[in-house]
C-alpha positions as CSV (number, residue, x, y, z in Angstrom):
1,G,81.8,101.2,96.2
2,A,82.9,97.7,95.4
3,T,80.6,94.7,94.5
4,I,80.7,91.0,94.6
5,Y,79.1,89.4,91.6
6,E,77.8,85.9,91.3
7,F,77.9,84.1,87.9
8,T,76.0,81.0,87.0
9,P,78.0,78.3,85.1
10,S,76.7,79.7,81.8
11,G,77.8,83.2,82.6
12,T,74.7,85.0,83.8
13,R,75.6,87.7,86.3
14,S,73.8,88.9,89.4
15,T,74.9,91.1,92.4
16,F,75.6,89.0,95.5
17,A,76.8,91.8,97.7
18,S,77.5,95.6,97.4
19,G,78.6,98.5,99.5
20,L,82.2,97.3,99.9
21,Q,85.1,99.7,99.6
22,N,87.9,97.7,97.9
23,C,87.1,94.0,97.9
24,Q,90.1,91.8,96.9
25,G,90.1,88.3,98.3
26,L,87.4,85.8,98.4
27,A,87.2,82.3,99.9
28,F,84.4,79.7,100.5
29,Y,84.2,77.7,103.7
30,S,81.6,75.3,105.1
31,A,78.1,75.0,103.4
32,G,78.6,77.7,100.9
33,N,79.5,80.6,103.3
34,L,81.8,83.2,101.9
35,F,84.7,85.2,103.4
36,A,85.6,88.5,101.6
37,A,88.5,90.8,102.4
38,D,87.7,94.4,102.1
39,T,91.2,95.8,101.8
40,G,90.1,99.4,101.8
41,I,88.8,99.4,105.3
42,A,90.8,96.6,106.8
43,L,87.8,94.2,107.5
44,I,87.0,90.6,106.7
45,Y,83.3,89.9,106.2
46,K,81.4,86.7,106.4
47,Y,78.4,86.1,104.0
48,T,75.8,83.4,104.3
49,P,74.7,81.9,101.0
50,G,71.7,84.2,101.1
51,G,74.0,87.2,101.3
52,T,73.6,88.1,105.1
53,R,76.8,89.9,106.0
54,T,78.6,89.9,109.4
55,T,82.1,91.2,110.3
56,F,84.6,88.4,111.1
57,S,87.7,90.5,111.7
58,N,88.5,94.2,112.1
59,Y,92.1,93.9,112.9
60,F,93.9,97.3,112.6
61,P,96.3,98.2,111.2
62,S,96.1,95.7,108.4
63,R,95.4,95.3,104.7
64,P,93.8,91.9,104.2
65,F,94.3,90.7,100.7
66,G,94.4,87.0,99.7
67,L,92.3,84.6,101.6
68,A,92.4,80.7,101.9
69,V,90.6,78.2,104.3
70,D,92.2,75.0,105.5
71,S,90.5,71.7,106.0
72,A,89.9,72.5,109.7
73,G,88.1,75.7,108.9
74,N,90.9,78.1,109.8
75,L,91.1,81.3,107.7
76,F,94.4,82.6,106.4
77,D,94.9,86.1,105.0
78,T,97.8,87.9,103.5
79,D,98.3,91.3,105.1
80,F,100.4,93.4,102.7
81,F,100.5,96.3,105.2
82,N,102.5,94.3,107.8
83,Y,104.0,91.8,105.4
84,T,102.5,88.8,107.2
85,I,100.2,85.9,106.8
86,N,97.5,85.8,109.6
87,K,95.7,82.7,110.8
88,F,92.2,83.0,112.3
89,T,90.4,80.1,114.0
90,P,86.8,79.6,113.1
91,G,85.9,81.7,116.2
92,G,88.0,84.6,115.0
93,T,91.2,84.3,117.2
94,R,94.1,85.7,115.2
95,T,97.8,84.6,115.3
96,T,100.7,85.4,113.0
97,F,101.4,82.4,110.8
98,A,104.3,83.9,108.8
99,S,106.2,87.2,108.7
100,G,109.0,88.9,106.8
101,L,107.2,88.7,103.5
102,S,107.4,91.2,100.6
103,V,103.9,92.4,99.3
104,P,102.1,89.1,100.1
105,E,99.1,88.6,97.8
106,G,97.3,85.3,96.8
107,L,97.1,82.2,98.8
108,A,96.1,78.6,98.0
109,F,96.2,75.3,99.8
110,D,97.3,71.9,98.3
111,S,95.7,68.6,99.0
112,A,98.3,67.9,101.8
113,G,97.5,71.0,103.7
114,N,100.6,73.0,102.6
115,L,100.0,76.8,102.0
116,F,101.3,78.5,99.0
117,E,101.7,82.3,98.9
118,A,102.3,84.7,95.9
119,D,105.0,87.0,97.1
120,A,104.6,89.9,94.7
121,G,107.5,92.0,96.0
122,S,110.1,89.3,95.8
123,G,108.7,87.5,92.7
124,N,108.5,84.2,94.5
125,I,106.0,81.6,95.5
126,Y,106.5,80.3,98.9
127,E,105.4,77.1,100.3
128,F,104.5,76.7,104.0
129,T,104.1,73.4,105.8
130,P,101.1,73.3,108.3
131,S,103.5,74.2,111.1
132,G,104.8,77.2,109.2
133,T,108.1,76.1,107.9
134,R,108.9,78.1,104.7
135,S,110.6,77.1,101.5
136,T,110.8,78.7,98.0
137,F,108.6,76.8,95.5
138,A,109.2,79.1,92.6
139,S,111.2,82.3,91.8
140,G,111.9,84.7,89.1
141,L,108.3,85.7,88.6
142,A,106.9,89.2,87.5
143,N,104.5,90.2,90.3
144,P,102.7,86.9,91.1
145,V,99.2,87.5,92.4
146,G,96.6,84.8,91.9
147,L,97.0,81.1,92.9
148,A,94.8,78.1,92.4
149,F,95.4,74.3,92.3
150,D,93.8,71.8,90.1
151,Q,92.6,68.3,91.1
152,T,95.8,66.6,90.2
153,G,98.0,69.0,92.3
154,N,99.2,71.3,89.6
155,L,99.5,75.0,90.7
156,F,98.3,77.8,88.4
157,E,99.7,81.3,88.9
158,A,98.4,84.7,87.5
159,D,101.6,86.7,86.8
160,Y,100.5,90.3,86.6
161,G,103.7,91.8,85.5
162,S,104.2,89.4,82.5
163,G,100.6,89.0,81.4
164,N,101.0,85.3,81.7
165,I,99.4,82.4,83.5
166,Y,102.0,79.9,84.5
167,K,101.3,76.2,85.3
168,F,103.6,74.4,87.9
169,T,103.7,70.6,88.4
170,P,103.8,69.4,92.0
171,G,107.6,69.2,91.6
172,G,107.8,72.8,90.5
173,T,108.4,72.5,86.8
174,R,107.0,75.6,85.1
175,T,105.3,76.0,81.7
176,T,103.3,78.8,80.2
177,F,99.6,78.0,80.2
178,A,98.4,81.2,78.7
179,A,100.0,84.5,77.5
180,G,99.0,87.9,76.2
181,L,96.7,89.0,79.1
182,S,96.8,92.6,80.1
183,G,96.6,92.3,83.9
184,P,95.8,88.7,85.2
185,W,94.9,88.8,88.8
186,G,92.3,86.4,90.5
187,L,92.3,82.7,89.5
188,A,89.8,79.9,90.0
189,L,89.4,76.4,88.6
190,D,86.1,74.4,88.1
191,S,85.7,70.7,88.6
192,G,86.3,70.1,84.9
193,G,89.7,71.7,84.9
194,G,88.6,75.0,83.3
195,V,90.7,77.9,84.4
196,F,89.1,81.3,85.1
197,V,91.1,84.4,85.4
198,A,90.0,88.0,86.2
199,D,92.0,90.3,83.7
200,S,92.0,93.4,85.8
201,L,93.2,95.9,83.2
202,C,90.5,95.0,80.6
203,G,87.7,94.3,83.0
204,T,87.1,90.8,81.6
205,V,86.8,87.3,83.1
206,F,88.4,84.8,80.7
207,K,87.8,81.0,80.7
208,F,90.5,78.6,79.5
209,T,89.9,75.0,78.7
210,P,92.4,72.5,80.1
211,D,94.4,72.7,76.9
212,G,94.6,76.5,77.0
213,T,91.8,77.6,74.7
214,R,90.5,81.0,75.7
215,S,87.0,82.4,75.6
216,T,85.3,85.4,77.3
217,F,83.2,84.2,80.2
């Protein structure tokens, strides 16, 4: 089964949750509570900071993958079985936020409440306004998967197909932040601008300083 690990800032690992089937997306919401998407059995779980688990959604047929929470506490998930983005109220009521996507994977909100989606099948990153209007933020990518924003509004993208991490300015200008990874997938940034990436094909979490220096976390 799949496991969620917790790491201290210095890298000490402990098991936070186990017994999952194929855990993909994670997203924190109020007071340190955690959402987890178990793609293998189409469930979204909620965990308290102490690790107590409840089922938040069991929508079938679906394959929840990427997760993100907006400022009002609504949960968004990419459903790559139905090529949609779903929106859940804090109480669990589900609506379809966007449809017609092509293998939707990672999600991230910017500071203005716009939702960005890594559309792996099309090689695009789409931007959605809070009302759901879609535009193309970036294109020509090779299986974009993970997304994360820094505190100044730059978007980082884990590009699985190329083995790169790309950095986009708020205006969409792209630079290569890191290269030579074997299978970059999940992304997260810390408060100091450090970039963490789960390299899925080598089983390693790497940490990059803001200037791109890499170490094994």
